[in-house]
N, C-alpha and C positions, 0 to 999 in steps of 0.2 A: 822724887820727880820721875825717875825712869819707870818706877812701878806704876804710877798713875797714868803715865803716857801709854804704857802698854795696855792698861785696862781700857782706856778710851779707844785705842786703835782696834782692839778686839770687838768692842761694842759696835763700832762703825762697820766692821766686816760682817757682823751678824745681821745688822740692819740691811746692808747691801744684798746679802744672800736671801733674806726673807722678802726682799722687794722684787725678786725675779718672778716671771710669770708662772713658772711651775710650782712656786711656793706661795702663791697668793692665797690659796685656800687655808693655809696655816694662820694667816693674819686675821681671817674672818672669825667672828664669835661663833661658838657652837650653837646649832639650832635647838630649840626647846623640844624635848621629846616627852610624850605623855606616858611613858612607861613601856614595859615590855609588850602590853597588848596592842598599843599603837604601832610599835615596830613590826609586830606580826601582821597587823592589818595592812600596813604599807607594803610588806613583803608579798602578801597575797595579791594585793592590787597590782604590784609590779609583775608578778607571775601571770596574772590574768591578762594584763596588757601585752606581755610578751607572747602568750599563747594566741591571743586574737590577732596580733600582728603577724605571727607565723602562719596562721590559717589564711589570713587575707593575702599574704604573700604567696602561699601555696596555691590558692584557688586561681588567681590570674595566670599563674604559670601553667596549671592544668588546662584551663580554657584556651590559653594562648597556644599550647601545644596542639590541642584539638583543632583550633582554627588553622594552624599551620599545616596539620595533616590534611584537613579538608581542602585547603587552598592548593596543596600540592597534588591532591588526587583529582580535583575538579577539572583542571585543564586536560588531563589525560583521558577522563571519561567522556567529556563533552567536546572533545576536539573535532569529532566528525559532525556534530550538530552545529557547533559554532563556526567551524571552518570547513564547510562541505566542498567537495570538488566541483569543478565546472560541469562535469557530466551529471552529477547529482542535482545541481541547481537547474540545469536544462531539463532534466527529466521531470523534476517536481513542477517546474513552470508549465511544461507541456501538459502534464496531468491535470493541473489546476485549470488551465484554459479549456481542456477537453471536457472536464466536469461542468464548468460554467456554461459553455456553449450547448452541451447536451441537455442541461436542465432548462435553458432558455428555449430550446427547440421542442421540448416535451409539452407542447400546447394541448395535446389530447391525452395526457397521462391519466387524468381523472375527469369525471363528468363535470366537476366544478371548475375545470381549467378554462382558459380563455377560449379555446376551440373545442370544448367538451362535447358540443352538439354533433361534431363530425367524427366522434370516436368510433361509432359503429361502421361508418363508411371506410375509415382508415383501417380498422380491424379487418374488414372484408378484403381490402387490397393486400394486407399482410398475409391473410389466409391463403391467397393464391400462390404464395411462395413457401408454404408449409411442406415439410418433407413427406408426411403421411399422404397428403393430397397428391403429390406428384408420383409417389410410389404406387398408390392404388390406381391412379389414372394411367400410368405406363403399363401396369399389368392388364387392365381392361383393354387397352389398345392392342397389346400383344396377343391376347386371346382372339381378337377380331381381325388381326392382320393375316392376309393370305399370300403375301409376296415374301420371297426370301430376303430381299434387300431391306424391306420394312422391318422384318423380324430381327435382322442383324442390327439395325440401328436401335431398335427398341430394347433388345437384350443388353447392348452396351450402355444405353442410357440408364437402364435399371441398375446395372452394376455400378455405374457412376453415382447414382443417387444413394445407393447403400453405402458406398465408400464415403460420400460426403457426410451422411448422417453419422456414421461411426467415427470418422476423424474429428468432426466438430465436437461431438459428445466427449471424446477422449481429451481434446485440448481444453474444453470447458471444465472437465473434472480436475485437470492439472492446475489450471490458473485460478479457478473459483473466484472470478471477479463478479461483483454485484453490479446491477444496473444503477443508473443515476438516481432513480427513485426507490430502489430496493423493493420492487414488487414481487409478490409470490407468483411463481409460474402457474399457468393454467393447466387444465386437463390435457389438452392437445400438446402443450409443450412438454409435459411429463411423458406422454406417449412417445414423442420424437426425441426424448432425452435432451431437450433444449432447456436446461435448468439454470444456466448461468449466462453472463453477459458477453464474455469474450471467448471466441469471436462470434459475430452475428451469424447464426445458422441460416436465416432467411436470405441474408445478403450473399452468403457463400453459394447457396443453392440457386438463387436467381442468376448470379453471374455464370455459374457452371452450365445451367440449362440454356440460357440465352446464347452463350458461345457455342454450345453443342448443336442447337437447332440452326444457328446461322451457318455452321460449317457443313451440316449434313442434310439440310433441306433447301430446296430451291424456292426462295421467297422473293416477292416483289420488294422494291425499295421502301415503299411506305410501311409494309409489314416488318421489314428489318429495323426501321427506325422505331416503330411501336414496340418491338421486342426489346430493344436496348432501353427505351424509356420505361418500359414495365420493370425491368431488372433494377433500374436506378430508383424508381418509386417504391418498390418493395423494400429495398434497403433503407430508404428515408422513412418509410412508414413505421418501422420498428423504433427509430429514434424519436419520431413524433409521439408515439405511444408511450415513451418513457421506458422502454425495455432495454435499450442499448445505448452506448456512447457512440460518438462519431468515430473514434478510433476502432471500436468494435466493428462498425459497418465497413470501414476501409479495409481492415484486415480480413473481414469476411469476403469481400470482393476479391482480394488477392488470393485467398485460399481456394475460392471457387475456380478461378482461372488456373491455379496449380492442379486442381483435380481434373480439369478438362485436359490439360497437357499430359497428365499422367495416364489418363484413359486413352488418349491418342497413341501413347507409346505402347501400351499393352492391349491394343485393339484386338478383339476376338473376331476371328474369321466367320464366314457364314456356316461352314461345317461344324465348327465348335458351338456356335449358337444353336444350330439344329439339334446337336447332341444334348445340350443343356435343356432345351425345350422338351425333348423326348423324355429325359430323366424326370423333369418336374411334372410332366403329365402322365407318368407311369406307362408310357407307350414305347419305351426303349427296348429293343430286342436285339442284343448284340450277336446272337447265335443264328438269326434268321435274316 
């Protein structure tokens, strides 16, 4: 009896141990195998599956790392474009408004424009403010002047015109701003070195000449009004022809007034002007 009791208790303990979850696979019947070839095939399939899963796991990590790198770089590279300063926004807005208004005012830019029939008339008005026209006209008047006061005014006006042409040409070369319609400069523009848009050379010259004549010539009130109106129309004509922006015209007026004030500061006396005239006409004799 004791021996049979011990055998039964041991069998129960074995059944209890095999019933545990970690030993459940021992109770299942062995799977049928088709021999060594089938086991090799299953091993190869398992290896291929592991290789594919490893590649699929590696690819997302690579693409994910690239995306993380790009996302980390993009805010730093585009921070100025996405979050510009208030000054940048204001400047871009003003430039956009300037270009839009200038193109709308360019009604004589081409013969096919809305006011293309008036292009020749507007071009003639703009030609009255050309630098070469004023320089040649001043030299002709200087050769025919017989008074010392007239020669003094004309010599200073000639120097002011040369200063205006050289300064505007230098600023245009530095800025190199194109016009609203990006037209090619004409022959007379190339002669006067008026190749770019900023600042407007005709506006600068018209403002300087009008202020110069108003200050040094005795003119009636109607003539003074006509002179100021002429300077304004010359500046507007270049915008209407599509050569300059509105800001180019405004800066040209300001630059012309600056040239006038500069010439007033370095005004040449009558004796100096007579010396320059003598040198230019080869009639200067310092020893006699």
